[in-house]
ROTORNU-202780 format. One record per residue (C-alpha): residue in three letters; x negated, y, z negated. Coordinates in steps of 0.02 Angstrom, whole numbers, plus 50000, padded with zeros to 5 digits. Each point is the difference from the previous one (the first is absolute). Last residue first. Example, Ala and Ser with C-alpha at 12.3 -4.5 7.8 and 13.67 -1.06 7.14 Angstrom:
! ROTORNU-202780
SER493164994749643
ALA500694982849967
//
This chain:
! ROTORNU-202780
UNK485525125050720
UNK501504993950101
UNK499534998650182
UNK500455014250118
UNK501465007150099
UNK500055018850031
UNK501565009150056
UNK500085017750070
UNK501655009250029
UNK500005008649830
UNK498654992049896
UNK500324981549976
UNK498854987649917
UNK500334981350008
UNK498874989249893
UNK500154982350061
UNK500414982849934
UNK500734995350170
UNK501754995649938
UNK500025012449856
UNK499415015450098
UNK501044995050151
UNK501564998749893
UNK499645016749918
UNK499785008050172
UNK501684993150058
UNK500865005849842
UNK499325017550029
UNK500554999750182
UNK501804995749961
UNK501074993450143
UNK498624988650066
UNK500124986449869
UNK498744985849992
UNK500154981850055
UNK498774985849988
UNK498384993750074
UNK498405010049986
UNK498345000350089
UNK498345007949960
UNK499065005850155
UNK500245018549960
UNK499184997649832
UNK498464992450080
UNK499825015550107
UNK499755010649843
UNK500735016649942
UNK501574999050103
UNK500605017550043
UNK501825003150047
UNK500595016650070
UNK501864998649972
UNK501315003250133
UNK501314989649906
UNK500514986850126
UNK498524999850120
UNK498625003449876
UNK500734988349868
UNK500214986650133
UNK498175002350045
UNK499544996949818
UNK501004983950003
UNK498984994550151
UNK498375003749909
UNK500684990449850
UNK500004984450105
UNK501694990850015
UNK500064982049940
UNK501875001150027
UNK500685016949948
UNK501805006150005
UNK500185018849980
UNK501775004549951
UNK501115015250036
UNK501364989050078
UNK499515005850176
UNK498204997549942
UNK500344981350000
UNK499844999850191
UNK498204993950018
UNK500034986849862
UNK501764995250048
UNK499404995150174
UNK498904986349930
UNK498754998550140
UNK499614989050149
UNK498855007750131
UNK500395006950172
UNK498425001450106
UNK498985015949977
UNK500145013450133
UNK498575011850040
UNK500455018149969
UNK498205004249949
UNK500695005049829
UNK500714982649977
UNK501754994650052
UNK500994988249889
UNK501404987750036
UNK500884992049852
UNK501064984349990
UNK501284995449868
UNK501414998650127
UNK499424997250181
UNK499075012750104
UNK499955001750189
UNK498435007950075
UNK500015010150161
UNK498564997550122
UNK498575012650001
UNK499545006750171
UNK501405012849989
UNK499065009249861
UNK501345009249903
UNK500434983749916
UNK501584990049973
UNK500524991149841
UNK501514988750016
UNK501084997049848
UNK500984985349931
UNK501214997549856
UNK499435001449820
UNK498565007649899
UNK498845005050140
UNK498435009849957
UNK499305012350130
UNK498315008349980
UNK498945015650018
UNK498915004049850
UNK498545011849976
UNK500735015750079
UNK501764994849952
UNK501414993050108
UNK500804985749904
UNK501554991150064
UNK501094988849892
UNK501344987750058
UNK501824995049987
UNK500974993950152
UNK501255004050136
UNK499575003350183
UNK498145003749986
UNK498585009150088
UNK498415005949912
UNK498795012650074
UNK498115000550012
UNK498515011550024
UNK499925007549826
UNK501075015350042
UNK501564989949961
UNK501694996150081
UNK501294989149913
UNK501234993150126
UNK501784993749976
UNK500654991650156
UNK501835000850044
UNK500864983149993
UNK501705006750056
UNK500844994249839
UNK498615007749894
UNK498864990949879
UNK499665009849841
UNK498205003849959
UNK499294999549823
UNK498415010150019
UNK498575002449876
UNK498925015350028
UNK498185004349970
UNK498995015850031
UNK499855010750155
UNK500965005150155
UNK501194985449991
UNK501035004550152
UNK501784992950017
UNK500864993350155
UNK501714992250033
UNK500334995050179
UNK501645006450075
UNK501714991849986
UNK500775014149901
UNK498935015750001
UNK498905002249847
UNK500125016749910
UNK498755010249900
UNK498584992150095
UNK498684991949893
UNK498445004449899
UNK499284990849849
UNK498675006949882
UNK499094991449859
UNK499055006349845
UNK500774987349882
UNK500984985450076
UNK501495002650114
UNK501524988550000
UNK500974998450164
UNK501764993450014
UNK501054995750153
UNK501705008550000
UNK499885004350186
UNK499605018349963
UNK498654995249874
UNK500274998749812
UNK498455005749909
UNK499224993849838
UNK498615010149922
UNK498464995649900
UNK498955013049910
UNK498264999049923
UNK499265012150126
UNK501375009650088
UNK501214992350120
UNK500575004550175
UNK501544999350108
UNK499915009350166
UNK501515003250110
UNK499825002450185
UNK501115010050119
UNK500274994150178
UNK501814994549981
UNK500425016649917
UNK499345010450144
UNK500874989450131
UNK501655001449904
UNK499765018949988
UNK499715000950187
UNK501534989550039
UNK501075011049888
UNK499335015750084
UNK500294993150174
UNK501764994549955
UNK500385017149924
UNK499435008650160
UNK501044988450108
UNK501545003149893
UNK499745018950011
UNK499814998950190
UNK501604989550016
UNK500995012049889
UNK499425014950102
UNK500414991250163
UNK501804997249941
UNK500215017949939
UNK499295008250157
UNK498355007649964
UNK499385017349952
UNK498145000449982
UNK498994999249839
UNK498434991950072
UNK499894981449971
UNK498914994749852
UNK498264995150053
UNK499694981250018
UNK498124997550013
UNK499505015249898
UNK501494997849884
UNK499454982149965
UNK498215004849965
UNK500555013249875
UNK501224987949920
UNK498644986849987
UNK498815012049915
UNK501355004949876
UNK500344981549967
UNK498164996849968
UNK499875015049883
UNK501454993349898
UNK499324982350012
UNK498335004849923
UNK499054984650050
UNK499604983549916
UNK501704999749916
UNK500024994249819
UNK501414988049963
UNK500925003449837
UNK501745001350075
UNK499674984850107
UNK499334991049848
UNK501565003349898
UNK501144995350145
UNK499164983150016
UNK500174996849814
UNK501835005450001
UNK500354988050144
UNK499054986349910
UNK501095002449847
UNK501604999750103
UNK499454983950085
UNK499464992749830
UNK501695003149919
UNK500634982050013
UNK498434994449909
UNK500585009049842
UNK499124991949852
UNK498344997550090
UNK500125017550072
UNK500285007349827
UNK498514990449934
UNK498885007050136
UNK500745017149967
UNK499584999749816
UNK498284992150026
UNK499495014550115
UNK500685012449874
UNK499024992049857
UNK498414999350106
UNK499945018850020
UNK499764998450146
UNK499874994350181
UNK500615015250096
UNK501614991450051
UNK500344994649821
UNK499655017749937
UNK501275006950122
UNK501244986849935
UNK499635005649821
UNK500465017750050
UNK501774994650040
UNK500975009650133
UNK499394988750139
UNK500904985149924
UNK501675008849982
UNK499865007350176
UNK499704982950076
UNK501554993849907
UNK500004989949840
UNK501184986049954
UNK500564999249820
//
């Protein structure tokens, strides 16, 4: 039986799928999609509608609209209640309605929506052009509520990490990811990850091609090829593109942490970023140990058990504090 958008939205398991868990609901809808590929457009429409309904505005839109109405009436006061000929009265009323409609359209076009995640949460968002963004834990993305046809597409990664799957548009409009880390990423259609954290600012390209531009006009733009990464250090000096395994940096979108001779100190930083934990490493030599393999991100307890076994460590957790030390 074919499902409508309303049918899909009415199911709690679909809401769980969009929010990333429980795993059984995610698996259910993934299997349903595989069995009904003809319904993917309807499914994606329901998914996009779900996230639009769950978007968190950055401002109080009710107060914002009230402020706009006040400003509008100051600039365009309502005509005094004078007696007019019928034809002139209809013309004045039409003009007034056109001005109001135009003002409301201007207000709506200039509103921003903010999507954000808590620690330990990932979230998939369908953008106005049907491109897709996936946010890692403790991340925030801002964009206009509506994108005008034919105009450049812009999003603002205010903090955290996001993976973008950008759809190419018939009019070749640019898609730009703005950051506060001194760079922006321009694409037409591709898949890539952007990180904007206090200790990590980088771009990893999975497919397609991107151009990284910098706030400093003296720095030339850098073009990345698939499986390349560009990092900026804390001094904002640019490092040359380096080859990487893109999957290792984007596996978090599937709730996995892929490690390739990764130092434990780097894993500890991932725990801080993703879960908001205060991680203490008892000895510097522990932080230099490396690990290769894959551990789950969806379940923090399983992740800690995997680290304990892989590194032969004693992991002690008290509330939000985590201590890593050698086994006695």
